[in-house]
gemmi code that builds the backbone of each chain (N, CA, C; Angstrom):
import gemmi

chains = {
    "A": [
        ("MET", (13.776, 8.502, 18.489), (12.277, 8.473, 18.042), (12.916, 7.452, 16.945)),
        ("ASN", (11.813, 6.687, 16.943), (12.183, 5.346, 15.638), (12.406, 5.503, 14.516)),
        ("THR", (12.247, 5.220, 13.329), (12.234, 5.539, 11.894), (11.094, 5.379, 11.193)),
        ("TYR", (10.311, 4.587, 12.364), (8.915, 4.456, 11.987), (7.989, 6.003, 12.150)),
        ("ASN", (8.412, 6.393, 13.558), (7.822, 7.579, 13.649), (8.435, 8.439, 12.836)),
        ("MET", (9.788, 8.454, 12.508), (10.064, 9.340, 11.804), (9.510, 9.910, 10.656)),
        ("VAL", (9.462, 8.210, 9.894), (8.720, 8.353, 8.438), (6.923, 8.862, 8.156)),
        ("LYS", (6.553, 9.029, 9.707), (5.577, 9.205, 9.586), (4.992, 10.981, 9.888)),
        ("GLN", (6.159, 11.410, 10.609), (5.692, 12.396, 11.021), (6.693, 13.044, 9.340)),
        ("GLU", (7.155, 13.267, 8.493), (7.715, 13.305, 7.546), (6.363, 13.442, 6.600)),
        ("PHE", (5.688, 11.707, 6.857), (4.915, 12.129, 5.947), (3.833, 12.888, 6.463)),
        ("ILE", (3.234, 13.636, 7.193), (2.423, 14.857, 7.962), (2.692, 16.009, 7.265)),
        ("LYS", (3.987, 16.147, 7.644), (4.579, 17.494, 6.934), (4.476, 17.456, 5.406)),
        ("LYS", (4.696, 16.340, 4.542), (4.467, 16.463, 3.365), (3.009, 16.628, 3.022)),
        ("TRP", (2.094, 16.041, 4.042), (0.432, 15.751, 3.339), (0.103, 17.293, 3.723)),
        ("ILE", (0.229, 17.939, 4.704), (-0.290, 19.135, 4.591), (0.241, 19.912, 4.219)),
        ("THR", (1.399, 19.659, 2.816), (1.704, 20.491, 2.264), (1.316, 20.393, 1.312)),
        ("THR", (0.893, 18.492, 0.532), (-0.178, 18.773, -0.491), (-1.004, 18.982, -0.689)),
        ("LEU", (-2.075, 19.368, 0.738), (-3.225, 19.299, 0.602), (-3.832, 21.129, 0.382)),
        ("HIS", (-2.282, 21.763, 0.815), (-2.579, 23.079, 0.905), (-2.434, 23.258, -0.491)),
        ("MET", (-1.657, 22.708, -1.279), (-1.588, 23.138, -3.311), (-2.457, 22.480, -3.371)),
        ("LEU", (-2.913, 21.274, -3.268), (-4.460, 20.865, -3.722), (-5.628, 21.917, -3.907)),
        ("ASP", (-5.757, 22.188, -2.830), (-6.229, 23.566, -2.167), (-6.586, 24.704, -2.761)),
        ("SER", (-5.260, 25.016, -3.383), (-5.421, 26.517, -3.817), (-5.533, 26.357, -5.772)),
        ("SER", (-5.219, 24.898, -6.114), (-5.532, 25.194, -7.389), (-7.012, 24.723, -7.636)),
        ("VAL", (-7.797, 24.140, -6.599), (-9.284, 23.816, -7.201), (-10.351, 24.891, -7.022)),
        ("GLU", (-11.782, 24.615, -7.198), (-12.149, 25.396, -7.389), (-12.979, 24.923, -6.310)),
        ("HIS", (-13.912, 25.997, -5.153), (-14.552, 25.893, -4.391), (-15.763, 26.038, -4.470)),
        ("PRO", (-16.572, 25.462, -4.368), (-16.695, 24.318, -3.102), (-16.669, 22.778, -4.225)),
        ("LEU", (-16.141, 22.720, -3.460), (-16.034, 20.442, -3.869), (-17.027, 19.881, -3.182)),
        ("ASN", (-17.625, 19.302, -4.483), (-18.318, 18.098, -3.391), (-17.965, 16.799, -3.091)),
        ("VAL", (-19.123, 15.991, -2.722), (-18.121, 14.505, -1.854), (-16.773, 14.138, -2.206)),
        ("THR", (-17.364, 13.828, -3.395), (-16.257, 13.096, -4.476), (-15.163, 13.590, -4.567)),
        ("GLU", (-14.840, 14.957, -5.098), (-13.614, 15.921, -5.861), (-13.066, 15.926, -4.208)),
        ("ARG", (-13.836, 16.462, -2.940), (-13.188, 15.858, -1.709), (-12.261, 14.671, -1.430)),
        ("LYS", (-12.999, 13.492, -1.860), (-12.202, 12.649, -0.790), (-11.398, 12.219, -2.128)),
        ("ASN", (-11.492, 12.560, -3.655), (-9.907, 12.214, -4.407), (-9.120, 13.393, -4.226)),
        ("ALA", (-9.722, 14.794, -3.983), (-8.244, 15.222, -3.379), (-7.831, 14.336, -2.509)),
        ("ILE", (-8.347, 14.363, -1.272), (-7.773, 13.861, 0.161), (-6.592, 12.994, -0.465)),
        ("ARG", (-7.079, 11.482, -1.307), (-6.839, 10.547, -1.909), (-5.547, 10.843, -2.165)),
        ("LEU", (-5.741, 11.802, -3.479), (-4.334, 12.048, -3.907), (-3.499, 12.867, -3.821)),
        ("SER", (-3.622, 13.798, -2.602), (-2.649, 14.507, -2.031), (-2.488, 13.222, -1.025)),
        ("SER", (-2.816, 13.016, -0.526), (-2.117, 11.345, 0.574), (-0.952, 10.170, -0.656)),
        ("ASP", (-1.505, 10.586, -1.407), (-0.101, 9.516, -1.944), (0.586, 10.097, -2.769)),
        ("ILE", (0.690, 11.402, -2.497), (1.565, 12.174, -3.703), (2.556, 12.480, -2.494)),
        ("ALA", (2.004, 12.858, -0.969), (2.472, 12.929, -0.263), (3.352, 11.290, 0.500)),
        ("MET", (2.701, 10.477, 0.033), (3.845, 8.725, 0.701), (4.817, 9.150, 0.097)),
        ("ALA", (4.539, 9.381, -1.608), (5.423, 8.822, -2.121), (6.510, 9.941, -2.364)),
        ("ALA", (6.331, 11.544, -1.803), (7.418, 12.330, -1.498), (8.369, 12.054, -0.313)),
        ("THR", (7.310, 11.534, 0.688), (7.989, 11.345, 1.682), (9.553, 10.269, 1.347)),
        ("ARG", (8.342, 9.653, 0.377), (10.387, 8.067, -0.035), (11.188, 9.163, -0.877)),
        ("SER", (10.713, 9.716, -1.316), (11.514, 10.662, -2.664), (11.575, 9.413, -3.264)),
        ("GLY", (13.039, 10.491, -4.064), (13.467, 8.872, -5.448), (13.906, 8.212, -5.223)),
        ("ALA", (14.469, 7.990, -4.283), (15.329, 6.312, -4.253), (14.969, 5.105, -4.620)),
        ("THR", (13.316, 4.946, -4.836), (13.104, 3.929, -4.907), (11.647, 4.123, -6.132)),
        ("ILE", (11.673, 2.650, -6.698), (11.138, 2.649, -8.397), (9.555, 3.151, -7.581)),
        ("TRP", (8.410, 2.998, -7.079), (7.376, 2.315, -6.068), (7.142, 4.467, -6.383)),
        ("SER", (8.024, 4.997, -5.923), (7.593, 6.441, -5.464), (8.050, 7.433, -6.615)),
        ("ARG", (8.755, 6.716, -7.199), (8.613, 7.539, -8.714), (7.422, 7.233, -9.306)),
        ("ALA", (6.738, 5.832, -9.765), (6.417, 5.616, -10.498), (4.829, 6.103, -9.438)),
        ("LEU", (4.209, 6.021, -8.357), (3.553, 6.552, -7.972), (3.047, 8.087, -8.094)),
        ("ILE", (4.186, 9.085, -8.156), (4.196, 10.197, -8.266), (3.935, 10.765, -9.753)),
        ("SER", (4.527, 9.683, -10.910), (4.261, 9.886, -12.356), (2.603, 9.401, -13.030)),
        ("ARG", (2.070, 8.561, -12.135), (0.823, 8.063, -11.802), (-0.196, 8.912, -11.670)),
        ("THR", (0.080, 9.721, -10.856), (-0.896, 10.297, -9.882), (-0.445, 11.954, -10.837)),
        ("ARG", (0.764, 12.351, -10.992), (0.734, 13.006, -12.093), (-0.224, 13.375, -13.274)),
        ("LYS", (-1.159, 12.679, -13.333), (-2.015, 12.538, -14.817), (-3.138, 12.676, -14.438)),
        ("TYR", (-3.393, 12.821, -13.405), (-4.631, 12.939, -12.841), (-4.519, 14.391, -12.100)),
        ("THR", (-5.633, 15.709, -12.795), (-5.805, 16.328, -11.696), (-7.570, 15.944, -10.805)),
        ("THR", (-7.411, 17.219, -10.304), (-8.694, 16.716, -9.029), (-9.822, 16.191, -10.171)),
        ("THR", (-9.814, 16.809, -11.320), (-11.381, 16.351, -11.379), (-11.616, 14.554, -12.624)),
        ("CYS", (-10.371, 14.227, -12.506), (-10.103, 13.033, -12.817), (-10.857, 11.902, -12.115)),
        ("LYS", (-10.625, 10.519, -11.620), (-11.254, 9.130, -11.412), (-9.930, 8.382, -10.399)),
        ("PRO", (-9.499, 8.534, -9.749), (-8.442, 6.912, -9.114), (-9.133, 6.900, -8.950)),
        ("VAL", (-10.152, 6.347, -8.464), (-11.573, 5.637, -7.883), (-12.055, 4.260, -8.862)),
        ("ALA", (-12.123, 4.615, -10.255), (-12.321, 4.031, -11.255), (-11.203, 3.416, -11.846)),
        ("HIS", (-9.673, 3.567, -10.968), (-8.592, 3.473, -11.841), (-8.110, 2.284, -10.550)),
        ("ARG", (-8.503, 2.612, -9.252), (-8.732, 1.395, -8.418), (-9.614, 0.212, -9.145)),
        ("ILE", (-10.778, 0.789, -8.615), (-11.681, -0.227, -9.222), (-11.380, -1.121, -10.725)),
        ("LEU", (-10.827, -0.693, -11.750), (-10.432, -1.417, -13.342), (-9.335, -2.254, -12.247)),
        ("LYS", (-8.198, -2.020, -11.347), (-7.138, -2.746, -11.237), (-7.584, -3.450, -10.139)),
        ("LYS", (-8.664, -3.948, -8.776), (-9.256, -4.823, -8.486), (-10.011, -5.768, -9.670)),
        ("ALA", (-10.830, -5.188, -10.681), (-11.221, -6.181, -11.513), (-10.023, -7.060, -12.210)),
        ("ARG", (-9.193, -6.614, -12.407), (-7.681, -7.707, -13.150), (-7.591, -8.427, -12.087)),
        ("ASN", (-7.211, -8.035, -10.969), (-6.386, -8.838, -10.157), (-7.821, -10.508, -9.564)),
        ("ARG", (-8.830, -9.797, -9.619), (-9.661, -11.043, -9.252), (-9.851, -12.130, -10.511)),
        ("MET", (-9.430, -11.586, -11.947), (-9.236, -12.334, -12.881), (-8.048, -13.072, -12.799)),
        ("LYS", (-7.106, -12.861, -12.058), (-5.574, -13.943, -11.882), (-5.584, -14.249, -10.900)),
        ("ASN", (-6.463, -14.166, -9.905), (-6.993, -15.335, -9.062), (-7.942, -16.671, -9.861)),
        ("ARG", (-8.700, -16.207, -10.482), (-9.264, -17.244, -11.107), (-8.580, -17.949, -11.767)),
        ("CYS", (-7.842, -17.861, -12.821), (-7.181, -18.191, -13.065), (-6.273, -19.530, -12.298)),
        ("THR", (-5.448, -18.939, -11.289), (-4.237, -19.519, -9.948), (-5.654, -20.895, -9.761)),
        ("THR", (-6.701, -20.905, -9.508), (-7.350, -21.549, -8.716), (-7.211, -23.296, -9.643)),
        ("ILE", (-7.234, -22.754, -10.999), (-7.568, -23.894, -12.079), (-6.239, -24.623, -11.602)),
        ("THR", (-5.563, -24.179, -11.422), (-4.405, -24.990, -12.151), (-3.151, -25.329, -10.134)),
        ("ARG", (-4.804, -25.587, -9.572), (-3.711, -25.313, -7.792), (-3.015, -26.591, -7.648)),
        ("ASN", (-3.528, -27.888, -8.252), (-2.459, -29.496, -7.825), (-1.024, -29.257, -8.768)),
        ("GLY", (-0.738, -30.209, -8.096), (0.738, -30.521, -8.592), (1.721, -29.485, -8.223)),
        ("ILE", (3.166, -30.137, -9.089), (4.219, -29.175, -9.145), (4.041, -28.196, -9.700)),
        ("PHE", (3.408, -28.573, -11.046), (3.020, -27.735, -11.998), (2.585, -26.406, -11.656)),
        ("GLY", (1.549, -26.831, -10.887), (0.492, -25.932, -9.949), (0.945, -24.935, -9.056)),
        ("ALA", (2.531, -25.665, -8.707), (3.128, -24.434, -7.840), (4.159, -22.999, -8.291)),
        ("LYS", (4.889, -23.992, -9.640), (5.444, -22.848, -10.479), (3.890, -21.760, -10.885)),
        ("MET", (3.213, -22.418, -11.579), (2.550, -21.568, -12.107), (1.890, -20.215, -10.177)),
        ("ARG", (1.915, -21.283, -9.446), (0.775, -20.177, -8.362), (2.025, -19.105, -8.292)),
        ("VAL", (3.626, -19.050, -8.282), (3.914, -18.775, -7.839), (4.493, -17.093, -8.997)),
        ("ARG", (4.912, -17.782, -9.995), (4.524, -16.795, -11.363), (2.824, -16.191, -10.831)),
        ("LYS", (1.873, -16.912, -11.000), (0.921, -15.338, -10.722), (0.694, -14.363, -10.120)),
        ("ARG", (0.901, -15.040, -8.816), (1.459, -14.731, -7.737), (2.623, -13.156, -8.081)),
        ("THR", (3.242, -13.514, -8.004), (4.315, -12.234, -8.160), (4.248, -11.431, -9.404)),
        ("GLU", (3.216, -11.898, -10.607), (2.619, -11.380, -11.266), (1.879, -10.739, -10.851)),
        ("LEU", (0.834, -10.483, -9.742), (0.031, -10.123, -8.537), (0.681, -8.867, -8.013)),
        ("LEU", (1.834, -9.521, -7.353), (2.702, -8.450, -6.523), (2.650, -7.187, -7.194)),
        ("LYS", (3.513, -7.956, -8.538), (4.323, -6.048, -9.342), (2.614, -5.059, -9.611)),
        ("SER", (1.630, -6.151, -9.774), (-0.098, -4.939, -9.793), (0.084, -4.285, -8.850)),
        ("LEU", (0.528, -4.331, -7.995), (-0.176, -3.782, -6.597), (0.926, -2.745, -6.425)),
        ("VAL", (2.374, -2.897, -6.594), (3.302, -2.325, -6.381), (3.463, -1.863, -7.324)),
        ("PRO", (3.426, 0.150, -7.171), (3.500, 0.905, -8.133), (4.526, 0.546, -9.245)),
        ("GLY", (5.314, 0.733, -10.207), (6.138, 0.072, -11.541), (6.452, -1.035, -10.874)),
        ("GLY", (5.703, -1.665, -10.208), (5.988, -3.422, -10.138), (6.618, -4.425, -11.746)),
        ("GLU", (5.505, -3.118, -12.339), (5.757, -4.083, -13.434), (7.245, -3.853, -14.537)),
        ("LEU", (7.773, -2.820, -14.053), (8.980, -2.223, -14.646), (10.122, -3.354, -14.066)),
        ("ILE", (9.749, -4.056, -13.295), (11.012, -4.638, -12.522), (11.206, -6.374, -12.721)),
        ("TYR", (12.602, -6.754, -12.909), (12.188, -7.847, -14.013), (12.897, -8.839, -12.348)),
        ("ASP", (14.045, -7.976, -12.180), (15.052, -8.679, -10.790), (13.993, -9.028, -9.800)),
        ("LYS", (13.537, -10.502, -9.240), (12.425, -10.662, -8.538), (13.290, -10.031, -6.918)),
        ("ASP", (14.274, -10.553, -6.918), (15.051, -9.963, -5.507), (14.646, -8.679, -5.066)),
        ("TYR", (15.191, -7.455, -6.069), (14.852, -5.784, -6.407), (13.432, -6.156, -6.308)),
        ("LEU", (12.450, -6.815, -6.865), (10.991, -6.517, -6.880), (10.665, -6.469, -5.035)),
        ("ILE", (11.216, -7.893, -3.974), (11.252, -8.103, -2.948), (11.955, -7.040, -2.278)),
        ("ARG", (12.542, -6.502, -2.672), (13.233, -5.785, -1.979), (12.216, -3.913, -1.827)),
        ("GLU", (11.387, -3.817, -2.898), (10.965, -2.422, -3.342), (9.843, -2.824, -2.824)),
        ("THR", (8.953, -4.043, -2.732), (7.879, -4.728, -1.853), (8.010, -4.125, -0.412)),
        ("LEU", (8.995, -4.600, 0.339), (9.471, -4.021, 1.787), (9.004, -2.989, 2.091)),
        ("ASP", (10.211, -1.832, 1.112), (10.320, -0.566, 1.705), (8.897, -0.462, 1.041)),
        ("TYR", (8.003, -0.518, 0.290), (6.790, 0.235, 0.552), (5.740, -0.223, 1.124)),
        ("ILE", (5.578, -1.271, 1.628), (5.169, -1.575, 2.640), (4.949, -1.097, 3.719)),
        ("VAL", (6.214, -0.449, 4.544), (6.009, 0.515, 5.498), (5.904, 1.860, 5.155)),
        ("TYR", (5.841, 2.097, 3.850), (5.506, 3.611, 3.621), (3.607, 4.070, 3.728)),
        ("LEU", (3.311, 2.541, 3.240), (1.825, 2.354, 3.421), (1.398, 2.467, 5.040)),
        ("GLN", (1.835, 1.608, 5.533), (1.999, 1.481, 6.854), (1.361, 2.901, 7.232)),
        ("ALA", (2.694, 3.856, 7.125), (2.834, 5.233, 8.043), (1.653, 5.553, 7.623)),
        ("GLN", (1.167, 5.570, 5.900), (0.050, 6.739, 5.228), (-1.541, 6.079, 6.204)),
        ("VAL", (-1.338, 4.756, 6.467), (-2.498, 4.626, 6.932), (-2.413, 4.882, 8.387)),
        ("ASP", (-1.524, 4.809, 8.589), (-1.649, 4.954, 10.281), (-1.862, 6.685, 10.819)),
        ("VAL", (-1.521, 7.839, 9.863), (-1.612, 9.090, 9.500), (-3.283, 9.036, 9.506)),
        ("MET", (-3.600, 8.532, 8.253), (-4.789, 8.602, 8.444), (-5.901, 8.667, 8.759)),
        ("ARG", (-5.381, 7.447, 9.810), (-6.398, 6.687, 10.270), (-6.707, 7.338, 11.779)),
        ("THR", (-5.333, 8.722, 12.527), (-5.183, 9.131, 13.396), (-6.061, 10.209, 13.265)),
        ("VAL", (-6.140, 10.909, 11.946), (-6.134, 12.051, 11.696), (-7.847, 12.337, 11.542)),
        ("ALA", (-8.415, 10.897, 11.024), (-10.093, 10.715, 10.670), (-10.275, 10.426, 12.196)),
        ("ALA", (-9.639, 9.955, 13.383), (-10.517, 9.719, 14.382), (-10.398, 10.937, 15.336)),
        ("ILE", (-9.381, 12.028, 15.263), (-8.866, 13.160, 15.924), (-10.529, 13.720, 15.442)),
        ("ASP", (-10.163, 13.662, 13.897), (-11.370, 14.507, 13.470), (-12.497, 14.320, 14.034)),
        ("SER", (-13.396, 13.147, 14.267), (-14.388, 13.020, 14.583), (-14.150, 13.087, 16.228)),
        ("VAL", (-13.218, 13.149, 16.613), (-13.509, 13.629, 18.474), (-13.569, 15.016, 18.091)),
        ("THR", (-12.907, 15.759, 17.709), (-12.908, 17.390, 17.679), (-14.450, 17.968, 17.188)),
        ("ARG", (-15.089, 17.003, 16.233), (-16.615, 17.395, 15.552), (-17.772, 17.096, 16.735)),
        ("ASP", (-17.300, 15.907, 17.630), (-18.369, 16.015, 18.804), (-18.257, 16.773, 19.393)),
        ("LEU", (-17.013, 17.443, 19.920), (-16.784, 18.487, 20.779), (-17.385, 19.829, 20.535)),
        ("SER", (-17.748, 19.718, 19.679), (-17.959, 21.207, 19.285), (-19.437, 21.350, 19.294)),
    ],
    "B": [
        ("MET", (20.853, -28.392, 4.556), (19.949, -29.005, 3.527), (19.251, -30.132, 3.864)),
        ("SER", (18.893, -30.792, 4.186), (18.267, -32.051, 3.990), (17.126, -31.291, 4.413)),
        ("SER", (16.722, -30.107, 5.154), (15.261, -30.055, 5.699), (14.608, -29.270, 4.575)),
        ("ARG", (15.589, -28.997, 3.609), (15.191, -28.881, 2.750), (13.959, -29.422, 1.608)),
        ("ARG", (14.356, -31.253, 1.715), (13.269, -31.796, 1.534), (12.162, -32.129, 1.812)),
        ("SER", (11.634, -31.185, 2.117), (10.145, -32.100, 2.911), (9.691, -31.811, 1.783)),
        ("SER", (8.098, -31.583, 1.482), (7.577, -32.283, 0.005), (7.405, -30.688, -0.519)),
        ("ARG", (7.255, -30.272, 0.561), (6.571, -28.375, 0.626), (7.319, -27.570, -0.328)),
        ("SER", (9.019, -27.551, 0.551), (9.866, -26.991, 0.041), (10.736, -27.433, -1.656)),
        ("ARG", (10.292, -28.727, -1.921), (10.607, -29.205, -2.757), (9.753, -28.244, -3.950)),
        ("GLN", (8.297, -27.943, -3.790), (7.989, -26.578, -4.673), (8.569, -25.604, -5.080)),
        ("SER", (9.022, -24.931, -3.758), (9.847, -23.452, -4.018), (11.578, -23.581, -4.276)),
        ("SER", (11.633, -25.226, -4.309), (13.198, -24.594, -4.750), (13.622, -25.180, -6.293)),
        ("GLY", (14.561, -24.271, -6.825), (15.000, -24.613, -8.479), (14.045, -24.456, -9.522)),
        ("SER", (12.622, -24.466, -9.388), (12.045, -24.638, -10.481), (11.262, -23.753, -10.697)),
        ("SER", (11.192, -22.522, -9.453), (10.673, -21.544, -9.143), (11.305, -20.163, -9.700)),
        ("ARG", (11.054, -19.338, -9.823), (12.136, -17.967, -10.157), (12.750, -17.364, -8.844)),
        ("ILE", (11.950, -17.913, -7.575), (12.207, -17.118, -6.592), (13.421, -18.101, -5.656)),
        ("SER", (14.477, -17.553, -4.995), (15.198, -18.844, -4.861), (15.240, -18.721, -3.412)),
        ("ASP", (15.350, -19.955, -2.243), (14.869, -20.221, -1.115), (15.843, -19.482, -0.136)),
        ("ASP", (17.116, -18.795, -0.653), (17.473, -18.085, 0.239), (16.934, -16.703, 0.368)),
        ("GLN", (16.048, -16.545, -0.843), (15.505, -14.802, -0.682), (14.116, -15.216, -0.162)),
        ("ILE", (13.627, -16.118, -0.408), (12.310, -16.583, 0.302), (12.731, -16.443, 1.554)),
        ("SER", (13.365, -17.146, 2.607), (13.849, -17.059, 3.940), (13.806, -15.233, 4.368)),
        ("ASP", (14.427, -14.794, 3.287), (15.211, -13.773, 3.667), (13.506, -12.530, 3.785)),
        ("LEU", (13.006, -12.824, 2.955), (11.884, -12.366, 2.755), (10.733, -12.518, 3.546)),
        ("VAL", (10.711, -13.700, 3.677), (9.884, -14.324, 5.168), (10.419, -13.927, 6.150)),
        ("THR", (11.462, -13.473, 6.767), (11.913, -13.106, 8.230), (11.499, -11.540, 8.276)),
        ("ARG", (11.627, -10.823, 6.869), (11.131, -9.445, 7.375), (9.500, -9.554, 6.964)),
        ("LEU", (9.217, -10.043, 6.913), (7.581, -9.595, 5.930), (7.088, -10.287, 7.450)),
        ("GLN", (7.238, -11.284, 7.604), (6.863, -11.405, 9.194), (6.810, -10.521, 10.388)),
        ("HIS", (7.810, -9.486, 10.134), (7.226, -8.742, 10.874), (6.283, -7.613, 11.005)),
        ("LEU", (6.347, -7.467, 9.593), (4.958, -6.519, 9.049), (4.100, -7.370, 8.751)),
        ("ILE", (3.958, -8.232, 8.277), (2.091, -8.711, 8.402), (1.590, -9.748, 8.884)),
        ("PRO", (0.816, -9.649, 9.546), (0.436, -10.387, 10.579), (-0.106, -11.373, 10.766)),
        ("GLU", (-0.880, -11.733, 9.096), (-1.128, -13.680, 8.715), (0.455, -14.165, 8.741)),
        ("LEU", (1.103, -13.820, 8.621), (3.130, -14.636, 8.307), (3.277, -14.479, 10.370)),
        ("ARG", (2.757, -13.318, 10.772), (3.362, -13.901, 12.321), (3.486, -15.402, 13.164)),
        ("ARG", (2.300, -15.616, 12.914), (1.897, -16.417, 13.559), (2.206, -18.829, 12.541)),
        ("ARG", (3.401, -17.663, 11.599), (3.452, -19.651, 10.959), (4.688, -19.379, 11.090)),
        ("ARG", (5.725, -20.795, 10.955), (7.644, -20.994, 11.456), (7.440, -20.652, 9.865)),
        ("SER", (9.490, -20.018, 10.050), (9.534, -19.270, 8.582), (9.842, -20.627, 7.696)),
        ("ASP", (10.370, -21.752, 7.982), (10.781, -23.238, 7.224), (9.172, -23.583, 6.773)),
        ("LYS", (8.158, -23.470, 7.037), (6.859, -24.528, 6.777), (5.805, -23.236, 5.696)),
        ("VAL", (6.465, -21.754, 5.511), (5.754, -21.251, 4.783), (6.073, -21.643, 3.040)),
        ("SER", (5.301, -21.161, 2.076), (5.793, -21.856, 0.840), (6.016, -20.552, -0.344)),
        ("ALA", (6.312, -20.421, -1.103), (6.812, -19.085, -2.180), (5.321, -18.433, -1.993)),
        ("SER", (4.431, -19.024, -2.923), (3.302, -18.836, -3.026), (2.401, -18.511, -1.744)),
        ("THR", (2.128, -18.736, -1.300), (1.727, -18.661, 0.602), (2.409, -17.351, 0.744)),
        ("VAL", (3.879, -16.937, 0.750), (4.331, -15.708, 1.069), (3.698, -14.085, 0.209)),
        ("LEU", (3.953, -14.846, -0.847), (3.506, -13.938, -2.267), (1.671, -13.580, -2.488)),
        ("GLN", (1.600, -14.844, -2.003), (0.242, -14.356, -1.448), (-0.181, -13.571, -0.311)),
        ("GLU", (0.279, -12.936, 0.792), (-0.160, -13.094, 1.737), (0.143, -11.228, 1.695)),
        ("THR", (0.914, -11.368, 1.058), (1.621, -9.899, 0.564), (0.735, -9.160, 0.268)),
        ("CYS", (0.550, -9.965, -1.053), (-0.684, -8.943, -1.610), (-2.220, -9.095, -1.350)),
        ("ASN", (-2.454, -9.890, -0.452), (-3.490, -9.831, 0.014), (-3.366, -8.543, 1.259)),
        ("TYR", (-1.816, -8.424, 1.429), (-1.844, -6.918, 2.593), (-2.108, -5.650, 2.401)),
        ("ILE", (-1.031, -5.992, 0.894), (-1.034, -4.418, -0.191), (-2.488, -3.890, -0.172)),
        ("ARG", (-3.200, -5.440, -0.423), (-4.683, -4.834, -1.319), (-5.606, -4.394, -0.103)),
        ("ASN", (-5.053, -4.904, 1.438), (-6.312, -4.328, 2.258), (-5.682, -3.001, 2.780)),
        ("LEU", (-4.468, -2.484, 2.618), (-3.926, -1.189, 2.770), (-4.157, -0.974, 1.981)),
        ("HIS", (-4.248, -1.132, 0.819), (-4.919, 0.020, -0.013), (-6.125, 0.369, -0.211)),
        ("ARG", (-7.164, -0.720, 0.531), (-8.728, -0.321, 0.304), (-8.673, -0.072, 1.241)),
        ("GLU", (-7.908, 0.215, 2.930), (-8.037, 1.248, 3.767), (-8.207, 2.829, 3.770)),
        ("VAL", (-7.049, 2.779, 3.099), (-6.571, 4.049, 2.350), (-7.834, 4.641, 1.397)),
        ("ASP", (-8.599, 3.877, 0.913), (-9.640, 4.591, 0.074), (-10.804, 4.888, 1.020)),
        ("ASP", (-10.919, 4.389, 2.339), (-12.092, 4.120, 2.667), (-11.375, 5.628, 4.087)),
        ("LEU", (-10.558, 5.320, 4.534), (-9.891, 6.940, 4.788), (-10.338, 8.254, 4.797)),
        ("SER", (-10.238, 8.040, 2.728), (-10.425, 9.436, 2.058), (-11.785, 9.678, 1.891)),
        ("ASP", (-12.616, 8.318, 2.059), (-13.747, 8.579, 1.952), (-14.667, 9.174, 3.251)),
        ("ARG", (-13.733, 8.806, 4.620), (-14.545, 8.831, 5.858), (-13.901, 10.288, 5.690)),
        ("LEU", (-13.010, 10.706, 6.238), (-12.466, 12.171, 5.926), (-13.156, 13.576, 5.209)),
        ("SER", (-12.951, 12.984, 3.998), (-14.330, 13.874, 2.665), (-15.148, 14.121, 3.730)),
        ("GLU", (-16.633, 12.966, 3.706), (-17.652, 13.769, 4.493), (-17.074, 13.722, 5.874)),
        ("LEU", (-16.190, 13.661, 6.883), (-15.929, 14.471, 8.214), (-15.468, 15.909, 7.605)),
        ("LEU", (-14.798, 16.059, 6.617), (-14.960, 17.663, 6.544), (-15.754, 18.556, 5.719)),
        ("ALA", (-16.898, 17.702, 5.133), (-17.116, 18.212, 4.320), (-18.421, 19.324, 4.731)),
        ("THR", (-18.957, 19.420, 6.241), (-19.682, 19.929, 6.766), (-19.466, 21.780, 6.978)),
        ("THR", (-18.031, 21.515, 7.004), (-17.408, 22.926, 7.040), (-16.114, 22.879, 6.410)),
        ("ASP", (-16.666, 24.308, 5.209), (-15.359, 23.854, 4.190), (-14.549, 25.174, 4.566)),
        ("ASP", (-14.726, 25.632, 5.761), (-13.583, 26.854, 6.271), (-13.611, 26.609, 7.467)),
        ("ASN", (-12.790, 25.120, 7.851), (-12.528, 24.481, 9.420), (-10.699, 25.007, 9.406)),
        ("SER", (-10.935, 25.909, 9.976), (-9.627, 26.595, 10.168), (-8.987, 25.943, 11.284)),
        ("GLY", (-10.031, 26.445, 11.823), (-9.968, 26.469, 13.324), (-9.535, 24.476, 13.720)),
        ("GLU", (-10.364, 23.489, 13.194), (-9.786, 22.102, 13.637), (-9.025, 21.905, 13.017)),
        ("ALA", (-8.436, 22.523, 11.517), (-7.130, 22.176, 11.263), (-5.825, 22.522, 11.475)),
        ("ALA", (-6.218, 23.802, 12.770), (-5.419, 24.088, 13.577), (-5.071, 23.315, 14.663)),
        ("ILE", (-6.280, 22.447, 14.888), (-5.853, 21.414, 16.434), (-5.315, 20.273, 15.909)),
        ("ILE", (-5.464, 19.754, 14.419), (-4.985, 18.525, 14.151), (-3.180, 18.794, 14.058)),
        ("ARG", (-3.074, 20.067, 13.571), (-2.123, 20.527, 13.182), (-1.010, 20.368, 14.654)),
        ("SER", (-1.568, 21.214, 15.244), (-0.215, 20.774, 16.656), (-0.343, 19.542, 17.332)),
        ("LEU", (-1.756, 19.281, 17.111), (-1.629, 17.609, 17.848), (-1.013, 15.911, 16.792)),
        ("LEU", (-0.350, 16.717, 15.352), (0.466, 15.834, 14.630), (1.791, 16.148, 15.398)),
        ("ASN", (1.993, 17.080, 15.783), (3.403, 17.781, 16.246), (3.787, 17.546, 16.934)),
        ("TYR", (4.229, 15.654, 17.344), (4.837, 15.459, 18.650), (6.338, 15.102, 18.062)),
    ],
}
model = gemmi.Model(1)
for chain_id, residues in chains.items():
    chain = gemmi.Chain(chain_id)
    for i, (resn, *xyz) in enumerate(residues, 1):
        res = gemmi.Residue()
        res.name, res.seqid = resn, gemmi.SeqId(i, " ")
        for name, pos in zip(("N", "CA", "C"), xyz):
            atom = gemmi.Atom()
            atom.name, atom.element = name, gemmi.Element(name[0])
            atom.pos, atom.b_iso = gemmi.Position(*pos), 0.0
            res.add_atom(atom)
        chain.add_residue(res)
    model.add_chain(chain)
structure = gemmi.Structure()
structure.add_model(model)
structure.setup_entities()
């Protein structure tokens, strides 16, 4: 079994655990939004736990999610982040031309990348940031693949019942 | 070294904070991961393009996780007590 499949399998085990943990700590019944937040939260924690403490992004993600109980709003946080990124892109297009434009572009996009990778804003070394980014992307892909599979299975079993 | 004198790479050498070696290493590894970069040759891709495509890719993955969380919460909304389905999912995922 290759490394990526091992990552996905580990993620599944962790996700089942975090789902159980969250399930026993919340008051049922949940509305759709609370359920969505719980699913999102458990998935993020599971992804970070799969990587465990060896990277900055996984540690930052864990500490970030610890702030949220299931009644809080990770969704609002993401929306705020997206709004901030749109502002940064607007600044980039103004200085698009010339050599100074190129320097500015790299700097702006590096800042953007730092804001997207958990804990990225703490990393000053470019090489380190790149390595964290590559690592983070692999685990993000695993998270998406597994969630996609579960969603597909769930809709199939639903059609059959 | 002479290949780095093209106008495109002049933008990324020296003056930017990421070195050429780091860029070519990054491009090689990202090309395996990111669909957008797979069809471009590594010597023609600028530092800012690599960063931009990486950021776009991560953002798309974030959005997908969010959408999938939405979808899963809706799918599970009808039955709270779906221990049967949970068992099926668990056994199917035990590969």
